[in-house]
C-alpha positions, 0 to 999 in steps of 0.5 A: 231711574238713574244710577247716581240717584240709586247709589246716593239712596243706598249710601243714605240708607246704609248710614241709617242702618249703621246708626240704628244698629249703633243705637241698639248696641248703645242701648239708646233710643233714636234721636234727632239725627235718626229722624234727619236721616229718615227725612233725607232718605224719604226726600231722595225717594220722593225725587226718585218717584217723581223722576220715574213718574215723569219717565212713565208719563212719557211712555217709557215703561218697564216690562213688569210695570205692576211690579215696578209700581208696587216697589215704587209706592212701597219704598215710599212708605217703608221709611215713614213707617219705620220712622214712626214706629221707631219714634214710638218705640220706648226701648232700645230696640227702636234702632233696630226697627229703623235699621231694618227699615233702612236696609230694606230700602237699600235693597229695594232701590236696587230692585227697582233699578233692575226692573227699570233697566230690564227690556222695556215695551 
C-alpha cells in the first residue's frame, strides 16, 4: 500500500463521482467517458490489490488482516457492480449509481491505507 497510489485512486474516484453527478443533473445516461473512468479506476485498484498481495506474501501483515482482506476484495467489486448497474439503468439516475460507487471507493481506499499502516504483526 502506497500513499501515491491511494491518492491517484482517490482523484480518479472523485472525478468519476463528479462526472456521475453531472450526468444526473443533466438528466443524461452515462456514456463512454463514464465507462472509461470505471475501467481506469478498476485498473488502479487491481494494481493496488497485486501490490498488497505481494506484501502479504512476504509476511508483512496488518493486525486486522481479515478486515483488510474484506476491504481489499470489496473495493475490487464495487466499481464493476456500480458500472454494470449504471450501464443497465435506463433512467437519468445511472450517474447517481456510478457516483455513489465511486465515492464509496474513495472512502474505502483510505480505510485500507489506515488498516495497512496500523501496527503490523
